[in-house]
C-alpha positions in Angstrom: 23.4 218.0 6.7 27.3 218.0 7.2 29.3 219.7 9.1 32.6 220.7 7.0 35.8 221.5 8.7 37.7 224.2 6.6 41.4 224.4 6.9 42.9 228.0 6.5 46.8 228.2 5.8 47.6 232.3 6.6 50.1 234.7 6.6 50.9 235.4 9.8 50.0 239.2 9.2 46.7 238.2 7.5 43.5 239.6 9.1 41.1 239.3 6.0 41.7 235.7 5.0 39.3 234.8 8.4 37.0 236.9 7.7 35.9 237.2 4.0 36.4 233.4 2.9 34.4 232.4 6.5 31.7 235.0 5.3 31.3 233.8 1.9 30.7 230.1 3.4 28.5 232.0 5.9 26.0 233.2 3.4 26.3 229.7 1.1 25.2 227.6 4.9 22.3 230.3 5.4 20.9 228.9 2.1 21.7 225.5 1.8 21.8 224.3 5.6 25.6 222.9 5.4 27.8 223.5 8.4 31.1 225.0 8.0 33.8 225.5 10.9 37.1 227.1 10.4 40.5 226.2 11.6 43.9 228.2 10.7 47.7 227.7 11.2 49.9 230.6 10.2 52.9 231.3 8.9 55.4 234.2 9.4 54.9 237.4 6.8 54.9 240.9 7.8 55.9 242.9 4.4 55.2 241.7 0.9 58.4 241.3 -0.4 60.1 238.4 -2.4 62.4 237.5 0.1 59.4 237.1 3.1 57.1 235.6 0.4 59.9 232.8 -0.2 60.6 232.3 3.5 56.7 232.1 4.0 56.5 229.4 1.4 59.2 227.3 2.7 57.2 227.4 5.9 54.2 226.1 4.6 55.0 222.2 4.6 55.1 222.7 8.6 52.1 224.5 8.8 49.8 222.0 6.9 51.3 219.0 8.4 50.1 220.7 12.2 46.8 221.8 10.7 45.9 218.5 9.7 45.9 217.4 13.2 42.6 219.2 13.2 41.4 216.4 10.5 39.8 219.5 8.4 38.0 218.2 4.9 40.2 220.9 2.8 42.6 223.4 3.5 43.0 226.6 1.7 46.6 227.9 1.4 45.7 232.4 1.5 48.8 234.2 0.0 47.9 234.5 -3.9 51.3 236.6 -4.2 53.6 234.5 -2.4 52.6 231.7 -5.2 52.0 233.7 -8.3 55.5 235.6 -7.8 57.6 232.5 -8.3 56.7 231.8 -12.1 53.8 230.3 -14.1 51.9 227.5 -13.2 53.8 227.3 -9.6 50.2 226.6 -7.7 49.9 223.3 -9.2 52.8 222.0 -7.9 52.5 223.7 -4.5 49.1 222.3 -4.2 50.4 218.4 -5.2 53.1 218.6 -2.6 50.9 220.0 0.1 47.8 217.6 -0.5 50.5 214.8 -0.5 51.4 215.7 2.8 47.5 215.1 4.0 46.3 212.3 2.2 43.6 211.5 4.4 42.2 214.7 3.5 39.4 213.7 0.7 39.3 217.6 -0.3 43.2 217.9 -0.3 45.0 221.6 -0.4 43.8 224.6 -2.7 45.4 227.8 -3.2 43.8 231.4 -3.8 46.2 231.6 -7.0 44.7 228.5 -8.0 41.3 229.4 -7.3 41.6 232.5 -9.1 42.6 230.7 -12.3 39.9 228.6 -12.2 37.5 230.9 -11.2 38.6 233.0 -14.4 38.3 229.9 -16.3 34.9 229.1 -14.9 33.7 232.1 -16.2 34.9 231.8 -19.9 37.0 235.0 -19.2 39.3 235.5 -22.1 40.3 239.0 -21.1 40.4 240.5 -17.4 41.7 243.3 -15.7 43.0 243.2 -11.9 43.0 245.2 -9.1 45.9 244.3 -6.5 47.2 246.2 -3.4 50.9 245.1 -4.6 53.6 247.2 -5.8 54.0 247.7 -9.4 56.7 244.8 -10.4 54.6 242.3 -8.0 51.2 243.2 -10.1 53.3 242.6 -13.4 54.4 239.3 -11.5 50.4 238.4 -11.1 49.5 239.5 -14.5 52.3 237.2 -16.2 50.9 234.2 -14.4 47.1 234.5 -15.4 48.4 235.2 -18.9 50.3 232.2 -18.8 46.8 230.3 -18.4 45.5 232.1 -21.4 43.8 234.7 -20.4 44.5 238.2 -21.2 45.3 241.0 -18.6 43.9 244.3 -20.3 44.7 246.8 -17.7 45.9 246.8 -13.8 46.2 248.8 -10.8 48.4 249.0 -8.1 47.8 250.3 -5.1 51.2 250.2 -4.3 51.2 249.0 -0.3 53.7 246.8 0.6 52.8 246.6 4.5 50.6 243.8 4.8 48.9 244.9 7.8 47.9 248.6 6.1 47.0 246.1 3.3 44.2 244.7 5.6 43.0 248.4 6.5 42.3 249.6 3.1 39.0 250.8 3.1 36.6 248.6 0.5 34.6 251.4 0.0 36.8 252.9 -2.3 37.4 250.1 -4.6 33.8 251.4 -6.7 36.0 254.4 -7.6 39.2 252.5 -8.5 37.3 250.0 -10.7 35.7 252.7 -12.4 39.0 254.0 -13.5 39.9 250.5 -15.2 39.8 250.5 -19.0 37.0 247.6 -19.4 37.2 247.5 -23.3 36.6 243.6 -24.1 37.4 242.8 -20.5 35.0 239.5 -19.6 35.6 239.3 -15.9 37.0 241.9 -13.1 39.4 240.8 -10.5 38.4 243.2 -7.8 40.5 242.0 -5.6 43.9 239.8 -6.5 44.8 239.5 -2.7 43.1 237.9 0.0 44.3 240.4 2.4 42.6 243.5 0.8 38.7 244.0 1.7 36.6 243.3 -1.1 33.5 241.4 -0.2 31.8 244.3 1.0 32.0 246.3 -2.5 31.8 243.2 -4.8 27.9 243.5 -5.6 27.8 247.3 -5.8 30.9 247.1 -8.4 29.6 244.5 -10.0 26.0 246.3 -10.6 28.1 249.9 -11.5 30.4 248.0 -14.2 27.8 245.6 -15.7 30.6 242.9 -16.2 31.4 239.3 -13.6 33.4 240.6 -10.6 35.3 238.4 -8.6 38.2 238.3 -6.0 40.7 236.3 -4.3 38.5 235.7 -1.4 35.6 234.5 -3.3 37.6 232.6 -5.8 39.2 230.6 -2.8 35.3 230.0 -1.0 34.1 229.0 -4.2 37.2 226.5 -4.7 36.5 224.7 -1.3 33.1 224.3 -2.3 34.2 222.6 -5.8 36.5 220.2 -3.5 33.7 219.7 -1.3 31.1 219.3 -3.7 29.0 221.6 -2.4 26.5 224.4 -4.5 27.9 227.5 -4.5 24.9 229.7 -3.8 25.2 232.8 -1.7 23.6 236.3 -1.7 25.8 239.3 -2.7 29.2 237.1 -3.4 29.8 237.8 -7.0 30.0 236.2 -10.0 31.3 232.9 -9.2 27.9 232.1 -6.8 24.1 232.1 -7.8 22.1 234.5 -6.6 19.3 233.1 -4.1 15.7 233.0 -6.2 13.2 235.4 -4.3 
């Protein structure tokens, strides 16, 4: 079996990307025998404000070039709102620019923003409802971004936490109650966490079972997109709608 090196481009205050994405891929490895190792580089960002998000995006080239020294097979740029807050479709240009910096990587660079969009389209979503940790005006930008990709955002929840470390300390056990309050009329897919920093993997299966609607998160979509680039199967236990369940 192959050993795949996964590069993670991470905000400096992120404490969840390097736990949830590797955990999903470890579950994949358990079922498929594939091997994954994880290698990170960080970009400064402590508070989720437009100014700090823009500064982090400006630092992405430096972080990408440095991480490429590890000869990873694919990289994931791990801040969804940093991209979506810049306006519709921006993930395509960012992914293309960063991929051009590391042309020797077969898998190039994916982003959590692009992965969420691709994951929703893969599941055939026409209407979604989303939970975010962001303040309301940033959640509105995320909703606008998704709608510009042809998917209606029927309902949103904003937890209004702007300290990125505090986002990483949110208890995923609370997501079941939060998701239960969403208006799901006509909703095809629920985005339980539109942020790779807000912990959600522990809750995804329980919430999906309770809602009776496919559920994804920014982190599970990112892990799924990594596998797409590596041409590996997305099969894992308790990882949400983008992952096939193992046969018993």
